[in-house]
N, C-alpha and C positions, 0 to 999 in steps of 0.2 A: 658234295653233301646236299641233300634235299632241304627244302625250307623247313619241313617238319623236324628233321634231325638237327638243324641249326637252332631252331626255337627250343627243341627238347634239351639239347646240351646247354644252351644259354640259361634256361630257367633252372636247370639242375645246379649250375655253378652260382647263379644269383641267389638261390635258396641257401646254398652252402655258404656263400659269402655273408649274407644277412644273418644266417644262423650262427656261424662262427663268431662274427663280430658281436652280435647281440648277446650271445651266451657269455662271451668273454667280458663284455661291458657289464652284463648283469651280475656276474660273480664279483667283479671289481666293485660295483656299486654297493653290493651287500657288505663286503668287507669294510669299505669306507664308511658306510652308514653305521656300522658298529663302533667305529673309531671317532665319529663326529657327532655333535649335537644337532638336532633338527634345525636350530636357528642358523647354523652355518649353511645348511642346505637351502634354507629359505632365502638367505642373502644372495646366493649364487642363482637361485631360481628367478629372482627379481632382475638381476643384471642380464640374464639370458633373454629376457623379454625384449630388451633393446638390441641385443646382438642379432636375434632372429629377425627382427624387423629390418635392420640394416642389411642383413644377408639377402633378403628379398630384393632390395634395390640393387645390390651388387650383381646378382645373377640376372636380374631384369627379364627372366623368362628366356634368355638367349641360349641357355644350355639345352632346354627342350626344343627351341627353334632349330638348333644345329642337328638334333636327332631327327626332327620332322622333315627337314629339307633333304631332298633326294641327292643332290650333288653338292658336296662341300669340299673345298680345297684349303691349303695352308693359309692363303690370304684371308679367307673367311674366318678361320679359326683365330689367326693372329689379330685381326681387326676386333673380333669379339673380346679377346683376352685383354687388349689394351683398353678397350671401352670399360670392361668390368673393373680393371685395376684403377682406372680414373674415378669411377663411382665409389670404389672402396676407399680411396683417399678422401673424397668429400665426406663420406659417411663417418670415417674415423675422426675427422676434424670436428664434425657436429657432435659426436659422442664425447670427444675429449673436452670440449668447452661446456657441454651441457651436463656432464657427470656430477658436478657439485650440486646442481639444482635437483637432479634426480635423487641424489643421496639425501638431500634435505627433505624432499617430498615423502620419502619412505622412512625418514628418521634413522638412517643407518650411515654413520660417518665414513666407515671403511669402504662403502660402496663406490666412492669417487675413484680411488686408486684401483680397486678391483675391476671396475668397468673399463678404465683406460687401458689396463694391461690386457684384459680379455678381448677387447676390440681389435687387437693386433691379429687375431684369427681371421679377420675379414680378408687379409691379403692372401694367405695360403688357401683360404676357402674359395676365393675367386678363381685361382688357378685350378684347384681341385674340381670345381664344377665343370670347367671346360674339358679337363682331361677325362673325367668320368663320362662326359657326353661323347667324346671321341670313342672311348672303349665301348660304350653302350651302342652307339651307331654301328660299330663293327661286330656287335654281339660278343665281345670278348670279356665275358663276366668272370672267367677263370682268373684273369689278371687282377680284377677288382677284389676277388676273394683273398688272394695272397697279400695284396697291399693293405686291405682293410683289417685283416686278421693280425698282421704284423704290427700295424699302428695301434690296434686295440691292446695288444699284449704289452707293448713298450710303454704306452701312455698309462695303462693300468698300473704297471709297476711304479711309475713315477708318482701317480696319485696316492697309492697305498703307502709308499715310503714317506711322502710329505705329510699324509694324515697321521701316520704313526709318530712322526717327529713333532707333531703339535702345530702344524701350519694352518689348521682349521679350514676356512673357506679357500685359502690359497692352494690347498691340495687339489680341489676341484678345478680351479683355474689352471693350475699346472698341468693337470690331466688333459684339459681341453686344448691348450696350446701345443702340447707335445703331440697329441693325436693329429691335429691339422698339419703340423710341420712335417711329421714323419710320413704321412700318407702322400703329402705333396711331393716329397723327394722320391718316394718309391714309384709313384705314378709317372713322374717325369721320365723314368727309364722304361716304363712299360707302354706308354701311349704311342711313342715313336712317331712324332710329327715334327716338322721343321718350322721353327719360329721364323717369321719374316717380318721385316719392317716396312714392307709394301702394304701398308694399311690404308683403308679408305672408308669414309662414311657411307659411300655407295654400297660397300660390302655389307655393312651392318644395317642399313636402312630397311631392306626387305625382311631381314630377320627381326628387327625391332617392330616392324608392322605386325608380325605374328606374335613376337614375344611381349609386346607392350600390353596386350590383352591378358596374357598370363601374368605379367607383372602386376597389373591392377587387381586381378583375381586373387593372386597369392598374397598381395599386400593386405587386401580386405580380409582374407582368410586368416592370415597371421595376426593381424590386429584383433580380430574377433577372438581367436583362441587364447591370445595373451591377455585379453580383457578379463578373463576369468582370474588369471594370476594377479593382475593389477588390482582388481576389486578385493580379492581375498587378502593380498599383501598389505593393502592400504587400510581397509576397513577392519581387519582383524589382527593378524600378526604374522611375522615371518615363519614362526613355528607352525602355525595353521597352514600356511602355504606349503611348507615342507611336507606335512602330512598328506595334503591334497596331491602334491606332485609325486610323492613316493607311492601313493595308492594308484595314481595314474600310470606310473612307470610299468607296472607288471602287465596289464592288458595291452597297453600301447606298444610295449616291446614285442609282444607276441604278434599283434596285428601288423606291426611294421615289418616284422620278419616274414610273415606269410603273405598277407595281402600286398604289402609294399613290394616284395620280391616279384610276385606274379605280375603286378601292374607295370613294374619297371621294364620287364621283358616284353609285355604285351604291347606297350606303346610303339616300339619299332616294328613289332609283328603286325599290329593293326595298320600302321602307316604304310607298310609294304603292300597291303591289300586294299588301300583306300579307294581304288577305282571300283571295287565290287562291294556294294553296300550289304548285300545278302550274306556274303562271306564274312564280313566284319560282324554282322549281327549274330551269325551262328557261332563265331568264336567268342563273342561277348557272352552269349547265353551259357555256353558250356563253361566258360571261365567263372562266371558268377555262380553257377550251380556247384562247381567243384570247390570254389573258395568258401562259400557259406557252409558247405558240408563239413569243412575242416574248422572254420572259425566259430560257428555257432556252438557246437558242443564244447569246444575248448574254452570259450568265454563263460559258458554256463557252469562248467566244472570249476573254473577258477573262482567264480563268484561264490560257489558253494563251499570252497575250501579256503576262502579269504582269511578267516580268523587264524587257522593253523599256519597258513603261508606266512603271514606277518609275524606271528609268534616265533616260529622256528627259524625263519631266515633273517629277520631284522631285530627280533628281541621285543620284550614287553614295552620298552620305551616308545615303540612305534605303533602301539595298539590303536591309537586314534586314526590311523590310516586305513583301517579295515572298511568302514562304510564308504570311503572314497573309492577304494579298490573295487568294491561291488558295483557301485554306480557306474564307474568307468568301463566295467566289463560290458554293460548293456549299451553304453555309448559306442564302444569299439565294434559291437555287432552290427552297427548301422554303417560303418565305414565302407565295407565291400560293396554295398548297395549303391554307393555314390561313386567311389573311385573307379570302378570298372567301366561304367557308362561314360563318365567324364573323360577317361583316357581314350575311349573310342571316339568321342566327339572331337577331342584334340587331334587325334590321328586323321580325322576326316578334314582337318584344316580349319575347323570352326572354333578357333580360340575366342572369337567374338561372342559366341553363344556361351562358352565356358565362363567368360567374364560376367555376362549378364546373370547367369545362374548363381554364381558365387555371390554377386552383389546383392541379389534379392534375398538369398538365404541368410547372409550375414547381417543384413539390415533387420530382418525379423529376429535374428539371434541377439543383436544388441538390445533391441527393445525388450525381449524376454529377460535377458540377464539383468539389465538395469532395473526393470520393474520388480523382478523377484527379490533382489537385494534390498530395495527400498521398502517393500511390503513386509518381507519376513525377516530381514536382517540376520541371515544365517548363511554360512559358507555352503551348507548343503543345498540351500535353495538355488544357489548359483549353478551347481552341478546338475541338479534336477532340471533346471531350465535348459541347460545345454543338451540334456538327453531329449527333451521335448523338441528342441530345435532340429536335432539330427533326424528325428522321425519326420518332422514336417519337411525337411530338405529333400527327402526321397520323393515326396509328392510333387515338389516344385520341379524336379528333374524330369518327371514323366512326360510332359508335352514335348520337350526337346528330344527325348529318346524316340518318341513315336515319329516325329517329323523328320529327323535326320537319319535315324537308324531303322525305323519301322518297328521298333521294339516297344510294345504296348505295356501298360502297367499290369494288365491281367497276365500277360506272359511272364513278366518278372515275378509276380506272386506265385505263379505255378512252378517257377524254377526254385523258389526259396522256401515256400511254406512247408513242404515236407521236411526240409532240414530243420526248420524252426520248431515244428511239432516234435520231432525226434529229440531235439536238444532239450526241450522243456521237460519231457519225461525223464531224461537222464539227469537233469538238474534237480528235480524233485527227489529222485532216488538218492543222489549224493548228499543232498541236504538232510534227508531222513537219517543218515548214518550218524549225524551229530547228536541225535536223540538217544543213541545207545552206546556211543563211544566217547569217553571224556578225555582220554590221553591223546595229545596232539601228535605224538610220535607214531601212534597206531592209526589215528583218524586220517591223517593226510594221505599216507600211502594206500589206505583202504579206499578212500574216496576216489583217488586217481585210478587205482586198479579197476574198481567196479564201474567207474565212469566210462573207461575205455571198453570194458567188456559189454556193458549195456549198449553203448553206441554201436558196437559191431553186431550184437544180436539183433537189435532193432533194424539196423541197416539191411541185414540179411532177410528179416521178416518182410520189410517193406520193399525189398529188391532194389535197393539204391545202387545204381551202376557205379557211382563214385567210389564205393568201398572196393569193389572188384578192381577198379582202375588203380587205386592207390596201392593195393596189395601187389598188383602186377608191377607197378612202378618201383616198389621196394626191391624187387628182384631184377628188373630190367630198366635201369635209369635211362637208357638210350631211347626208350619209347615215350619219354616224358612229353606231355602235351599232345599226344595223338588224340586223346579224348577231346581236347579243346580245338584242335585244328582239322579234325576229320570232316569230310564233306557229307552232307545229308544225301 
């Protein structure tokens, strides 16, 4: 099997895995949202802040380090696993004893027990990170698809049943626990590696040297993104946080499925070509061009249909989530412009640069967020500030892209601006339909249909090669990523 065929098949299955898991989780979240009050979602959103921060420490960037390292054996894997489990234990104890203070800070008594139980997910999560790294390194994304989809379905059933039986926030906690445990068990049969007790710090030391920068960067990034939730949850209410998170869920689910899938596959693909900067740059440019061609119109159409999407899928009780959904659509549009080049930089072994870039961007972000809430005292100000920061972050990345990859800011703009212009025209057209159609059941399918048609027509007029490639892909999945990996 050639490199192109391997990348093609891997990306196909990664997209399928993300798509299957995300669609399943999305359907489950809609059903549970109709059974629970926004306040229950808000409480779980708060506790997930601390779980996500702890998860960064548990993984320590070592899962990515395993993927990036060329030669990995069972001793490397076992050493990393025991290290991660040790950090998971320390993290759990910290959460266990600090949970009463966290509950008091947010004025939610139930948060103490909820947090202590949810923190158990750190253990299977540590094992999952290692097993997923093994499969990713082998480009075995088909196995990830089966495990992820099965875990999503089983945990979804558990969550729905618990919500229906009146367990409120515990339904979401039960869903989280079930998902992590089930996927851990399934991956243990699929990863096929031998656990050994021949562990040594000398094995983890070089991996930590690489992963520590990723740890620092991801910790800063996680703290920054959760700062939005902390500010909204503390200064306003759990219900307001629920509206914000539910509005965020729609665009971030889509962007994670599309951009996340592509970048997960491209990291090992970039790493395999790290000796040839020009090859990596060419792959990066075509990846970014293809990703924005898909993401930009999708986010614009979603923003234009936000009112109908919330009304039809979640119900009128969630109407306050509409403006959050629209704002996060524009934030999500900025993600591919950062993730693509940062993955390439990581693949070149420059995790130190990755750490510096994230540190500068999040420092600016914290200043913007705190200033916005102090001046305007509005949850929308926090989200708008986050949008400004994401735009500014693209500019911060530019010098590193040029120095390490030879990818200039002007080249990036030439790769994405045609897609942005096309998307803007499509968005205006979709929004104009709201002026003539009042029925949500007619409006939403009309906007989606004409949004797709307009995108295709404009793409043919502008002769965008991405459309022809995607149409070819739909008929011949085996040719996936030939567009990205072809040589000039």
